[in-house]
N, C-alpha and C positions, 0 to 999 in steps of 0.2 A: 757288891751283887751285882752289878752292873758291869764292870767290869769280865767275872764270870760267864755272865751271861752272852756278851758278846764273845768272847772268848768261843761260847761254844755254841756260834750260831755262827760262826765267822773254821770253826773246826768241821763241822757239817753240809756248810756249803761248799768246801775242801774237795771232801769228798762226794756230793756229786758228779764229778762225772767220772767216776769210778766204781760209782755202784753203775750207770749207766753202758759204760760198756764190758759187762760183765756177762751178758745173755753171749751164748755161743755163736756163729753164726751156719748155714748152713754152706754159702758160699766159703769160705775159709777151710771146707772139710770135705774128705770123698767120699763120694754116693754110700762108701759101705761103712765108714765111720761115722753118718745120719744117720745114717738106715739102724749102726747096731747102736748110735747112743738113746734113740727115740726105743728100739726094745727093751733097753735095758730102766730106761729109769719108769715106761711105759706112758710117764704123762711128762710135755718140758713142752715150755718155749723160746721157743730158737728164729734167732732174726732171721731174714730169711730173702736179704742183701739192702742194701738204705737205710734206710728208716724206717721197713717192711719187719715183721715179723707177726706169728701164727703157733698157737698151742697147736701139735701136735700128741696122739695115740699113737701105743701097743696096737691095742685094739677097743671095739665101743664099748668091753667091760670099765674105763676111762670115762666112757660117755654118760652124761641125765638119761635117766628113763627112757623121754623122751624123744631122742635121739638117736642119729644114727653117723653109722663113720663111713666118712668117706677119704677112695686114696687120694692121698699128699701128693703129688709130684711138686719139688721145686727144686731149683739150680743147685749144683754143686760145688765143689774143685775140676773136676773133670768129668758132668755131663749136667746138660741146658736140663733136663725132667728127671730127677731122681725118684723112683719110690721109698717115700723115707718114712710111710708109714701114712697114719689114717687123721682127716680132721673130725671133728664133732660137730653133726648138723641137724638143727631142726628143719626138719622136711614141712612142706605144706599141703596144699589139698591138691596140687597144682602140678605137683611131683610125681614122677614116677619111678620107679624105683630100675634104672635098670644097667648098663655096663658103666658106669660111672663110679659106683658104687662097691 
């Protein structure tokens, strides 16, 4: 039994780096590819460079009822700031819904 547990633990540890590399990254895609991916999935977590990532949505219907959708500009392979979709945002009392949404 201990050998079987050790083998299972070793297999899980070996698979961990592969799981971490599975997230698509906006910096590896063109602007059109990144925005199409968000639009087709509805909601998706994408890497945005290095160890950073965020959840992007197609529209407000993928946000919680108390959240609003804010335009999300992120770097892509061909643009420094590409509108790839939206991020869900919980507004505070101090927020004013201006041009950023």
